TORDREN-999828 format. One record per residue: residue in one letter; x, y, z of N, C-alpha, C in turn. Coordinates in pm, whole numbers, plus 32768, in hexadecimal, padded with zeros to 4 digits. Atoms other than C-alpha are relative to their C-alpha. Example, Ala and Ser with C-alpha at 12.3 -4.5 7.8 and 13.67 -1.06 7.14 Angstrom:
A80597F89800084CE7E3E830C805A80788000 S7FAE7F897FFA85577F9682CA7FB3806D8049 
***
This chain:
X80187F72800F423C343F46047FAA80157F84 X805D7FEA806E411A34AD4527804180517F91 X7FCD7FB880744174351E43C980907FE27FDC X7F758021801D42D0348B43D380077F887FA2 X7FF3806C8061433433B142AC805B7F928036 X7FAE80747FDA43B9325542ED80737FF57F9D X7F8B800D80574519323D426480517F87802C X7FA880717FE445E93103424D806E80017F98 X7F918007805D473830D141AE7FF57F7F7FB0 X800780768055472B2FE44086808B7FC37FF9 X7F8280498006483E2EE1409F7FEB7F8A7FA3 X8010806B8061486E2DF53F7F800D7F788043 X7FF380887FD048322C893FCA7F997FDB8068 X806580337FA347742BB840C87FF4804F8081 X800A7FB17F8647C02CAA41E47FA8807B7FEE X80577F8D801846E12DB341427F7D7FEE804B X807B800D7FB145B22DFC421E7F877FE47FA8 X807D801F8044447F2D4E419580097FDD7F6E X7FF4801D808E45092D07403A80007F697FEC X800E808E801A44962BB13FC47FEB7FEB7F6B X801C801F808B44622AFF3E7B7F74802C7FDB X80827FD2802E43402B7B3DAD801280697F95 X7FFD7F9B806842EE2C963CC27FFB808B803E X7FF97F767FD043482DFF3D017FF1805E7F8A X80007F98806543052F3A3C3F803D807C8040 X7FC17F857FD243DA30713C647FD4806E7FA2 X802E7F8F804F434431B73BEF8069806C8003 X7F9C7F978005443D32B53B767FF780497F7B X7FFB7FAE8078446C33C83A7A808B7FF07FC4 X7F8080188042457B336F39828027807C7FB1 X7FD47F858040463534A9392180747FE97FA0 X7F9080228056475C3400387980057F687FF5 X7FFA8092800E47AE32A137FD80317FBD8080 X7FDE80497F8647BF31A7391A80677F957FE2 X7F94806080154910310138EF8060800C8075 X7FA180027F924A04309C39FB80727FA37FD8 X7F8C804D80284B5E302B3997803C7FBA8079 X7FBE80497F954C242F2F3A638061805F8047 X7FA97FAB7FB14CD52FE63B7C7FCE808F8012 X80367F797FF54C0331213B527FB180108082 X80477FE57F844B7231C13C8A7F6A80037FE8 X80927FFD80094A0131853CBF7FCF80858035 X80357F7E7FD9493B32C63CD57F6A7FFB8019 X809280047FF947C932843C997FD27F818045 X803980767FBE46E931923D577FFD7F877FA2 X8008806F805F46BB30C13C1D80897FBF7FEC X7F798038800D483730943C0980197F948069 X7FEC80617F9448322FDE3D577FB27F7F7FE6 X80508078801E471D2EF33CE6803B7FB27F8B X7FD08044807747A42EA63B8C80907FD1800E X7F77802C7FEA49072E7F3C11800B7F7C8049 X800080807FB848A22D463CD17FED7F8F7F9B X800A806C806248D72BFF3C107F7B7FB58002 X808180457FF847872B763C877F8C80537FCC X80697FA8803146C62C983BEE7FF47FF77F69 X801B8007808F46262C803A997F9280647FDF X80667FA1802C456B2D9939E97FB07FBE7F91 X80558047805F44432D08392F7F9F805B7FB6 X80577FA6804B43A92E39388F7FF080858044 X80197F7C7FC7433D2F9A38C67F7C80367FCC X80797FB98028420D307A38AF802980927FFE X7FD37F75800E424A31D9382E7F8C805E7FE8 X805D7F9280194188331C38328056807B7FE5 X7F9B7F9A801C427D340537827FD080918009 X80307F767FFE419F353837777FAD8021807B X80507FEA7F874106351D38D280597FF6807B X7FB480007F84419F35723A227FAB7FBE806D X805B804A7FA940EB34603AE580467F9E805D X7FB1805D7FAE420233AA3B9E7FC97FF4808F X803080037F754187340A3CFB7F6F7FD38009 X808D80287FFF401733DF3CA67FF27F697FEF X8003809180124057327B3C2F80327FBC8080 X7FC8803C7F86412D322E3D627F9A7FFC8071 X80637FFB7F93401332963E4C7F8E7F9C7FEC X806E805D801C3F2231A13DA4802C7F6E7FFD X7FCD808980033FFF306B3DBA80167FCC808D X7FE780387F7B40392F793EDB808680308038 X7F847FD67FBF41462FD13FD780737FA27FDE X7F87804E801442A82F5C3FA280437FE28085 X7FC0802D7F8643972EC5409E80618064803F X7F9B7FA37FCF44872FEB40C47FC8808D7FFE X803A7F7B7FF643FE31364141805580697FBC X7FC37F8E8045444F326A406E80577FD77F89 X7FAC802B8070450231963F667FCE803F7F7F X80237FC1807E4502325B3E217FB58083800F X80507F877FE8445133823EC3804D80668053 X7FAE7FA37FB1456F34523F4B7FE780927FDB X80167F76802C44FF35863E897F6C80277FFE X808F7FE07FFD438835823ED47FC67FD78088 X804280217F81428935483FEB7FBF7F768001 X803C80868006422433E73F81803F7FA6806A X7FC980627FA2424E32C5407380737FB37FC0 X7F988048804B4318320B3F697FD67FFA7F6E X801D8017808C433131D03DF580207F717FD8 X7FE9808F80174376305C3E187F887FB58036 X8077804D7FD9423F2F803E1C801D7F6C7FF0 X7FEA80918000422C2E083E597F7B7FB67FF3 X8071805C8004413B2CF33E0280367F747FE7 X7FD78088801E41602B793E0A7FD07FD47F76 X80398023808340982B743CC3802B80647F96 X7FCA7FA8806841522C053B977F93803B7FA7 X80677FD1805E40262C1A3AAD7FA380668040 X80587FA37FB83F4F2CC63BB2804380888012 X7FB97F827FEC40572DCD3BFD8010804B7F7C X7FF07FBF8083409D2E113A8D7F7B803A7FD1 X80847FCE80293F272E333A437FDC807E804D X801C7F8B7FAE3F072F2A3B62805080797FD0 X7FAB7F948032402B2FFA3ADF7FCB80347F7B X80317FD980853FA82FFB39787F7B804B800C X80837FC07FEF3E44304F39E4800D808B803D X7FED7F7E7FBF3EB9316A3AC5803D80657F9F X7FC67FA680653F9131FF39AF7F94802E7F9E X806B7FDB80603E6831F638C07F9D8063803D X80627FA87FBF3D78329639B98037808B801B X7FC47F7F7FE03E6D33AC3A088036804A7F86 X7FDC7FB8807A3EAD3409389E807F7FD57FBC X7F88803280413FDA333B38407FDC7FA57F8C X8014805F806E3FEC321437517F737FCD7FFB 
***
């Protein structure tokens, strides 16, 4: 159906649709400190990613005075899970994937710079 967003349920682990080893970037607006205590209910998309023992966060790119989350997401490669991280906007997803970490990071940094961030 034209104009309909692809939605898939993200399930932690190897049964997740299309999730493989590699480098991912999740674009999100951080409104409060991102901490998740043991036993605490996961609420945000990032909580589901960081709650998995095989996930490691290796850095971030920030644009504190620019509202460019969706603009950056539209300029990055597609991710494996439709609508992931984009439940409150019209983007296809806010999770991007690349087999090459350095290439994906460079793309994120360059896009932030061009759009008025860092």
